[in-house]
C-alpha positions in Angstrom: -1.8 -42.7 14.4 -5.0 -44.7 13.9 -5.1 -47.1 11.0 -8.2 -47.6 9.0 -9.4 -51.0 9.9 -11.3 -53.4 7.7 -14.2 -53.3 10.2 -14.3 -49.5 10.0 -14.2 -49.6 6.2 -17.1 -52.1 6.1 -19.1 -49.9 8.5 -18.5 -46.9 6.2 -19.8 -48.9 3.2 -22.8 -50.2 5.1 -23.8 -46.9 6.7 -23.2 -44.8 3.5 -25.5 -47.1 1.6 -28.1 -47.0 4.5 -28.0 -43.2 4.3 -28.5 -43.4 0.5 -31.5 -45.7 0.8 -33.1 -43.6 3.7 -32.9 -40.6 1.4 -34.0 -42.3 -1.9 -30.7 -41.7 -3.7 -30.0 -43.4 -7.0 -28.1 -46.7 -6.7 -24.5 -46.1 -5.6 -21.0 -47.5 -6.0 -18.7 -46.9 -3.1 -14.9 -47.4 -2.6 -13.0 -47.1 0.7 -9.2 -46.7 0.4 -6.6 -46.6 3.2 -4.0 -43.8 3.5 -1.8 -45.6 1.0 -4.5 -45.7 -1.6 -5.1 -49.5 -1.2 -8.6 -50.9 -1.4 -10.1 -51.7 2.0 -13.8 -52.2 1.0 -16.2 -51.5 -1.8 -19.7 -52.2 -3.0 -22.0 -51.5 -5.9 -25.7 -51.5 -5.3 -28.1 -53.4 -7.7 -28.9 -51.1 -10.6 -25.6 -49.2 -10.7 -24.0 -48.7 -14.1 -20.9 -50.4 -15.2 -18.5 -47.6 -14.5 -19.8 -46.5 -11.0 -17.1 -48.3 -9.1 -14.4 -46.8 -11.2 -15.8 -43.3 -10.8 -16.0 -43.8 -7.1 -12.4 -45.1 -7.1 -11.2 -42.0 -9.0 -12.9 -39.7 -6.4 -11.3 -41.6 -3.5 -7.9 -42.0 -5.1 -7.7 -38.4 -6.0 -8.6 -37.4 -2.5 -6.0 -39.5 -0.8 -3.3 -38.7 -3.4 -3.9 -34.9 -3.1 -4.7 -34.9 0.6 -7.9 -33.0 -0.1 -11.5 -33.7 -0.6 -12.6 -34.0 -4.2 -14.6 -30.8 -4.1 -11.4 -28.9 -3.4 -9.6 -30.9 -6.2 -12.5 -29.9 -8.5 -11.8 -26.2 -7.8 -8.0 -26.7 -8.2 -8.6 -28.4 -11.6 -10.9 -25.5 -12.7 -8.4 -22.9 -11.6 -5.3 -24.6 -13.1 -6.5 -26.9 -15.9 -3.1 -27.4 -17.6 -1.4 -28.3 -14.3 -4.3 -30.7 -13.4 -4.2 -32.3 -16.8 -0.5 -33.1 -16.3 -1.1 -34.5 -12.8 -4.0 -36.6 -14.1 -1.7 -37.9 -16.8 0.9 -38.9 -14.2 -1.8 -40.7 -12.3 -2.8 -42.7 -15.4 -6.1 -40.8 -15.4 -7.0 -42.2 -12.0 -8.0 -38.9 -10.4 -11.5 -37.7 -10.9 -12.0 -34.0 -9.8 -15.6 -33.9 -8.9 -17.4 -34.0 -5.5 -18.0 -37.3 -3.8 -14.5 -38.0 -2.7 -14.1 -37.5 1.1 -11.0 -37.9 3.2 -11.2 -40.0 6.4 -9.4 -38.3 9.3 -8.7 -39.7 12.7 -9.2 -37.8 16.0 -5.8 -36.2 15.6 -6.8 -34.8 12.1 -4.5 -37.3 10.3 -5.6 -38.7 7.0 -6.2 -42.4 7.3 -8.0 -43.0 4.1 -10.7 -41.8 1.7 -14.1 -42.7 0.4 -15.4 -42.3 -3.1 -19.1 -42.5 -3.9 -20.8 -42.3 -7.3 -24.3 -42.7 -8.6 -26.3 -39.6 -7.5 -25.5 -35.9 -7.5 -22.0 -35.1 -6.3 -23.5 -33.4 -3.2 -25.5 -36.5 -2.4 -22.6 -38.7 -3.0 -20.6 -36.7 -0.5 -23.4 -36.8 2.0 -23.5 -40.6 1.8 -19.7 -40.9 2.2 -19.7 -38.5 5.2 -22.5 -40.4 6.9 -20.6 -43.6 6.6 -17.4 -42.1 7.9 -19.1 -40.5 10.9 -20.9 -43.8 11.7 -17.4 -45.5 11.8 -16.3 -42.9 14.4 -14.0 -40.9 12.1 -14.0 -37.4 10.8 -15.2 -36.7 7.2 -13.4 -34.0 5.2 -14.9 -33.3 1.8 -12.8 -30.2 1.1 
C-alpha cells in the first residue's frame, strides 16, 4: 500500500490552488488528510473567510471516515437524514455532506487520504481538489 507522503500532500495543495487561480475561482481553503484522518497539509488563500478551513476539513474528514467522496455522502444524507444526523453527532459534527471532499486513491484503488476544498461552488471545489490529486500522481474519487 502506498502511504500519502508529505511531499504529495504539499503538491496537492499547491496544484489545487494553482488550478483555482487559473480558473478564477474564489479564494479557497484546502485540507489534506491521510487515511487515518490526520492532517498532512493545509492552506487558506488570502481573502478566505474564517470558517473556510473548517468547512474544508469537514469535507475531507467525512470522505475518509465514510470511504466515499462527499458528493456521495451528500446523497446518503439526503436519502437517510435521521441516520446521517446520528452519525454526524457521533463524529462531533465533523462531517460535512457537501461536494468538495475527494478521496485520494493509490494505483491499487486503496484509499490513502482525502482532500477537502471550500470557497467556491461545490463543483469547483471538487475540480480543484481533483486537479491537485492528479498532479501528485494519485487517483481522485469524488463519489
